[in-house]
C-alpha positions as CSV (number, residue, x, y, z in Angstrom):
1,M,0.0,0.0,0.0
2,T,1.4,3.4,-1.0
3,E,-0.1,6.8,-0.4
4,S,1.1,10.4,-0.7
5,Y,2.7,11.4,2.5
6,D,4.0,14.8,3.7
7,A,5.5,13.9,7.2
8,I,6.9,11.3,9.4
9,L,5.7,10.7,13.0
10,I,7.8,9.0,15.6
11,V,5.5,7.5,18.3
12,S,6.9,6.5,21.7
13,F,6.0,5.9,25.3
14,G,7.6,9.0,26.9
15,G,9.4,9.3,30.2
16,P,10.1,11.9,32.9
17,E,13.2,14.1,32.5
18,K,13.4,15.5,36.1
19,R,12.3,14.5,39.5
20,E,9.3,16.8,39.5
21,D,8.0,14.9,36.4
22,V,7.9,11.5,38.0
23,I,4.5,11.5,39.8
24,P,2.6,13.3,36.9
25,F,4.2,10.9,34.4
26,L,3.1,7.8,36.4
27,E,-0.4,9.3,36.9
28,N,-0.6,9.5,33.1
29,V,0.6,5.9,32.7
30,L,-1.9,4.6,35.3
31,R,-4.9,6.8,34.4
32,G,-8.0,4.6,34.4
33,K,-6.3,1.6,35.8
34,P,-7.0,0.0,39.2
35,V,-3.5,0.5,40.6
36,P,-3.3,1.5,44.3
37,R,-1.6,4.8,45.0
38,E,0.9,3.0,47.2
39,R,2.1,1.0,44.1
40,L,2.6,4.2,42.2
41,L,4.7,5.7,45.0
42,E,6.7,2.5,45.2
43,V,7.5,2.6,41.5
44,A,8.4,6.3,41.7
45,K,11.3,5.3,43.9
46,H,12.8,3.4,40.9
47,Y,12.9,6.7,39.0
48,Y,14.2,8.7,41.9
49,H,17.0,6.1,42.2
50,F,18.1,7.5,38.8
51,G,17.5,11.2,39.6
52,G,14.0,11.2,38.3
53,V,15.3,10.9,34.7
54,S,14.3,8.2,32.2
55,P,16.7,7.9,29.3
56,I,14.0,7.1,26.8
57,N,13.3,10.7,25.6
58,A,17.0,11.4,25.1
59,Q,17.3,8.2,23.2
60,V,14.4,9.1,21.0
61,R,16.0,12.4,20.2
62,E,19.1,10.6,19.3
63,L,17.2,8.3,17.0
64,I,15.4,11.2,15.4
65,A,18.6,13.1,14.7
66,G,20.2,10.0,13.1
67,L,17.0,9.4,11.1
68,K,16.9,12.9,9.7
69,D,20.5,12.5,8.5
70,E,19.7,9.1,7.0
71,L,16.6,10.5,5.2
72,S,18.5,13.4,3.9
73,K,21.1,11.1,2.4
74,A,18.3,9.2,0.7
75,G,16.8,12.4,-0.8
76,I,13.7,12.2,1.5
77,S,12.8,15.7,2.6
78,L,9.7,15.0,4.8
79,P,9.6,16.7,8.2
80,V,9.9,14.4,11.3
81,Y,7.6,14.9,14.2
82,W,7.5,13.2,17.6
83,G,4.6,12.4,19.9
84,N,4.5,10.3,23.1
85,R,1.7,8.4,24.9
86,N,2.6,9.5,28.5
87,W,4.9,12.6,28.6
88,D,5.9,15.6,26.6
89,P,5.8,15.9,23.7
90,M,2.3,14.4,23.9
91,L,0.6,13.0,20.9
92,P,-2.4,15.5,20.8
93,D,0.0,18.4,21.0
94,T,2.1,17.0,18.2
95,L,-0.8,16.3,15.9
96,R,-2.2,19.7,16.6
97,Q,1.2,21.2,15.5
98,M,1.2,18.9,12.4
99,S,-2.3,20.2,11.5
100,Q,-1.2,23.8,11.9
101,D,1.8,23.1,9.6
102,G,-0.5,21.8,6.9
103,V,0.3,18.1,7.3
104,K,-2.4,15.9,5.7
105,R,-1.0,12.3,6.0
106,A,2.0,11.0,7.9
107,I,3.9,7.7,8.2
108,A,4.2,6.6,11.8
109,F,7.1,4.6,13.3
110,F,6.3,3.1,16.7
111,T,9.3,2.4,19.0
112,S,8.0,-1.1,19.4
113,A,9.1,-4.1,17.3
114,Y,6.4,-6.6,18.2
115,S,2.6,-7.1,18.0
116,S,0.6,-6.7,21.2
117,Y,-2.1,-4.5,22.6
118,S,0.3,-2.3,24.5
119,G,3.0,-2.3,21.8
120,C,0.8,-1.6,18.8
121,R,-3.0,-1.4,19.1
122,Q,-2.9,1.0,22.1
123,Y,-0.6,3.3,20.2
124,R,-3.1,3.3,17.3
125,E,-5.9,4.1,19.8
126,N,-3.7,6.9,21.2
127,I,-3.4,8.4,17.7
128,Q,-7.1,8.1,17.1
129,Q,-7.8,9.9,20.4
130,A,-5.3,12.6,19.5
131,Q,-7.0,13.0,16.1
132,A,-10.4,13.4,17.8
133,A,-8.9,16.0,20.2
134,V,-7.5,18.0,17.2
135,G,-10.7,17.8,15.2
136,P,-11.4,17.6,11.5
137,G,-8.1,19.1,10.5
138,A,-6.1,16.3,12.1
139,P,-3.7,14.5,9.8
140,A,-4.2,10.9,8.8
141,V,-1.5,8.6,10.2
142,D,-0.5,5.2,8.8
143,K,1.7,2.9,10.9
144,I,4.8,1.1,9.5
145,R,4.8,-2.7,9.8
146,V,6.4,-4.4,12.8
147,F,10.0,-5.3,12.1
148,Y,10.9,-8.1,14.6
149,N,12.3,-10.3,11.8
150,H,13.9,-7.6,9.6
151,P,17.5,-8.6,8.8
152,D,18.9,-5.3,10.1
153,F,17.1,-5.7,13.4
154,I,18.4,-9.2,13.8
155,A,22.0,-8.1,12.8
156,V,22.1,-5.2,15.3
157,N,20.8,-7.4,18.2
158,A,23.3,-10.2,17.3
159,E,26.1,-7.6,17.4
160,R,25.0,-6.4,20.8
161,V,24.9,-9.9,22.2
162,S,28.3,-10.8,20.6
163,A,29.9,-7.7,22.3
164,A,28.4,-8.8,25.7
165,L,29.7,-12.3,25.2
166,Q,33.2,-10.9,24.5
167,S,33.1,-8.9,27.7
168,L,32.8,-12.1,29.8
169,P,35.9,-13.8,31.4
170,D,37.7,-15.9,28.9
171,A,37.3,-19.1,31.0
172,S,33.5,-18.9,31.0
173,R,32.7,-17.3,27.6
174,E,32.4,-20.5,25.5
175,S,29.9,-22.0,27.9
176,A,27.9,-18.8,28.6
177,V,24.2,-18.9,28.2
178,V,22.0,-16.1,26.9
179,A,18.7,-15.0,28.5
180,F,16.6,-13.0,26.0
181,T,14.2,-10.8,28.0
182,A,11.0,-9.1,27.0
183,H,8.3,-7.3,29.0
184,S,5.9,-9.7,30.5
185,I,2.2,-9.2,29.7
186,P,-1.0,-10.8,31.0
187,M,-1.8,-14.1,29.5
188,T,-5.2,-12.7,28.5
189,M,-3.4,-10.2,26.3
190,A,-0.8,-12.7,25.0
191,D,-3.5,-15.1,24.0
192,H,-4.9,-12.5,21.5
193,C,-1.7,-11.4,19.7
194,N,1.5,-12.8,18.1
195,Y,3.8,-11.3,20.8
196,V,5.3,-14.6,22.0
197,A,5.6,-16.1,18.5
198,Q,7.3,-13.1,17.2
199,L,9.7,-12.9,20.2
200,N,10.6,-16.5,19.8
201,E,11.4,-16.0,16.1
202,T,13.6,-13.0,16.9
203,C,15.5,-15.0,19.5
204,Q,15.9,-18.0,17.1
205,L,17.2,-15.7,14.3
206,V,19.7,-13.9,16.6
207,A,20.9,-17.2,18.1
208,A,21.4,-18.6,14.5
209,E,23.5,-15.5,13.6
210,L,25.7,-16.2,16.6
211,N,25.8,-20.0,16.1
212,L,24.3,-20.5,19.6
213,P,23.0,-24.0,20.1
214,R,19.4,-24.2,21.5
215,E,20.5,-25.3,24.9
216,R,22.5,-22.1,25.4
217,W,19.6,-19.6,25.1
218,K,16.1,-19.0,26.4
219,L,13.3,-16.4,26.1
220,V,12.3,-15.1,29.6
221,Y,10.4,-12.1,30.9
222,Q,10.8,-9.1,33.1
223,S,9.0,-6.1,34.6
224,R,5.8,-7.9,35.5
225,S,3.1,-5.8,37.1
226,G,-0.6,-6.3,37.9
227,R,-2.3,-8.4,40.5
228,P,-0.2,-11.4,41.7
229,T,-3.2,-13.7,41.2
230,D,-3.4,-12.9,37.4
231,P,-1.3,-15.1,35.1
232,W,1.4,-13.3,33.2
233,L,4.1,-14.6,30.8
234,E,6.9,-16.5,32.6
235,P,9.5,-17.4,33.6
236,D,10.8,-14.2,35.2
237,I,14.4,-13.3,34.7
238,L,15.2,-13.6,38.4
239,D,13.7,-17.0,38.7
240,H,15.6,-18.0,35.5
241,I,18.9,-16.9,37.0
242,R,18.3,-19.0,40.1
243,S,17.5,-22.0,37.9
244,L,20.6,-21.5,35.9
245,H,22.7,-21.4,39.0
246,E,21.2,-24.6,40.3
247,S,21.9,-26.3,37.0
248,G,25.6,-25.2,37.2
249,S,25.7,-22.6,34.5
250,S,29.0,-20.7,34.7
251,S,28.1,-17.2,33.2
252,L,25.3,-15.3,31.6
253,V,24.5,-12.7,29.0
254,I,21.1,-10.9,29.4
255,S,19.8,-9.5,26.1
256,P,16.7,-7.3,26.4
257,I,15.5,-8.4,23.0
258,G,12.0,-7.0,23.6
259,F,13.2,-3.4,24.0
260,L,14.6,-0.9,21.6
261,S,16.3,1.4,24.0
262,D,17.8,1.4,27.5
263,H,15.4,2.9,29.9
264,I,14.3,2.6,33.5
265,E,13.0,-1.0,33.3
266,I,16.3,-2.1,31.9
267,L,18.4,0.0,34.3
268,F,16.5,-1.1,37.4
269,D,15.3,-4.6,36.6
270,L,18.4,-5.8,34.8
271,D,21.4,-3.6,35.6
272,E,20.4,-3.4,39.3
273,Q,18.2,-6.4,40.4
274,A,19.4,-9.1,38.0
275,K,23.1,-8.1,38.3
276,E,22.8,-8.0,42.1
277,L,21.4,-11.6,42.1
278,C,24.1,-12.8,39.7
279,D,26.8,-11.2,41.9
280,E,25.2,-12.8,45.0
281,L,25.4,-16.2,43.3
282,G,28.9,-15.7,41.9
283,M,27.8,-15.9,38.3
284,P,29.6,-13.5,35.9
285,V,27.0,-11.5,33.9
286,A,27.0,-9.1,31.0
287,R,24.0,-7.1,29.7
288,A,23.8,-6.7,26.0
289,G,22.9,-3.3,24.6
290,T,19.6,-2.5,22.9
291,P,19.4,-1.2,19.3
292,G,19.2,2.4,20.4
293,A,20.6,4.7,17.7
294,H,22.8,2.0,16.0
295,P,23.4,3.2,12.4
296,R,22.1,-0.1,11.0
297,F,18.9,0.2,13.0
298,I,18.4,3.8,11.8
299,S,19.0,2.6,8.2
300,M,16.3,-0.1,8.7
301,V,13.8,2.7,9.8
302,R,14.7,4.6,6.7
303,E,14.1,1.5,4.5
304,L,10.7,0.9,6.1
305,I,9.7,4.5,5.4
306,Q,10.8,4.0,1.7
307,E,8.6,0.9,1.6
308,R,5.6,3.0,2.5
309,L,6.6,5.7,0.1
310,G,6.7,3.2,-2.7
311,Q,10.4,3.8,-3.4
312,T,11.2,0.1,-3.0
313,S,9.2,-3.1,-3.7
314,E,11.4,-5.3,-1.6
315,R,10.0,-6.1,1.9
316,R,12.9,-7.7,3.7
317,A,12.2,-10.2,6.4
318,M,13.8,-13.4,7.8
319,G,12.4,-16.6,9.2
320,T,9.2,-18.4,8.5
321,C,6.6,-15.7,8.8
322,G,7.8,-13.2,6.2
323,A,7.0,-9.4,6.3
324,S,4.2,-8.4,8.5
325,H,1.0,-6.6,7.3
326,D,1.0,-2.9,6.7
327,V,-2.6,-2.4,7.7
328,C,-3.6,-4.1,11.0
329,P,-6.8,-6.3,10.8
330,V,-9.8,-4.9,12.6
331,D,-9.5,-7.4,15.4
332,C,-5.7,-7.3,15.6
333,C,-4.3,-7.5,19.2
334,L,-7.7,-7.0,20.8
335,Y,-7.7,-6.9,24.6
336,T,-10.4,-6.4,27.3
337,V,-9.0,-4.7,30.2
338,P,-9.6,-5.5,33.9
339,T,-10.8,-2.3,35.5
340,G,-12.0,-3.7,38.8
341,R,-15.3,-4.9,37.4
342,P,-15.4,-8.4,35.9
343,G,-15.9,-8.3,32.2
344,S,-15.8,-4.5,31.9
345,P,-14.5,-3.4,28.5
346,G,-11.7,-0.9,28.0
347,A,-8.1,-0.4,27.0
348,A,-5.2,-0.9,29.3
349,T,-1.5,-1.1,28.9
350,S,0.5,-4.1,29.9
351,S,3.5,-2.0,30.8
352,S,4.5,-1.7,34.3
353,P,4.9,1.9,35.4
354,T,8.6,1.4,35.6
355,G,9.0,2.0,31.9
356,R,7.5,1.1,28.5
357,P,6.5,-2.1,26.9
358,S,8.5,-3.8,24.1
359,N,7.4,-3.6,22.7
360,T,9.7,0.7,23.1
């Protein structure tokens, strides 16, 4: 599908950039969700531990700067806008500015590689809500396909894991295992999307690039939130580390494969909690980087934009599933949200308020 486009929109989760932002940001994340105030204040401590600053906005700025250069080299002169779900710049404000600038139709890149309610459909709902807030002059917005199996995404993640493996002690490197982590989501959400299947394919493709045998890697989850009685995707990374230790594993690489950038969930859940547990167990650990603003990742974004502009007919993808759809089916990633009343409809995020889902 090709259309005439006059702008590019980067859509992300958003994050606080100073201590005073933390509580208002978390209130945005949790608005309409049955989360006790005590839980919000507990999560706020994670942000305060890092000075109240989430790296995510700075990393999106870095991504946008690199993308502008990449687009310029390719002769694409479309302006690049940026709108967030939960913090400045907010999507309604961005779409309002786009409307004032005369933008009629934009290509949207979501900072999420996988299909799920919180990583795709909810962002599309956010855009629709922003369009309604702006009114009849709001620009149309078309989302770029998910890219979990794009060759460049696989190559960048393989490079990050390889670098982490090389940082381990020589004596344990050859036997090191890799834990690929992704944001856990409720089973009621996972059962209505391709999140787990796509994550598994990404892990398999990255492992194949590194010639890692199947027994040396596993997909696990992190950053679970919600009621303890509700089933979420498992195993948790901390439980997995304990299991590895019991089985005699010598060293570990943790690759946050479900995330595109380093932010609070990675800094706190992996670099703090997971590392602390590994140190306690005497297990050497290295955390692989995320794609961030890697030049090959930015090149992939430019290529996906060119796909939608009709400048290339090739739709590169690896694995068995091929390139994902450009237009989401009507029932894609549907999710009925618990709001405290059984069966009540709505829209909720799977993301814990410690950061953003993979699904950023």
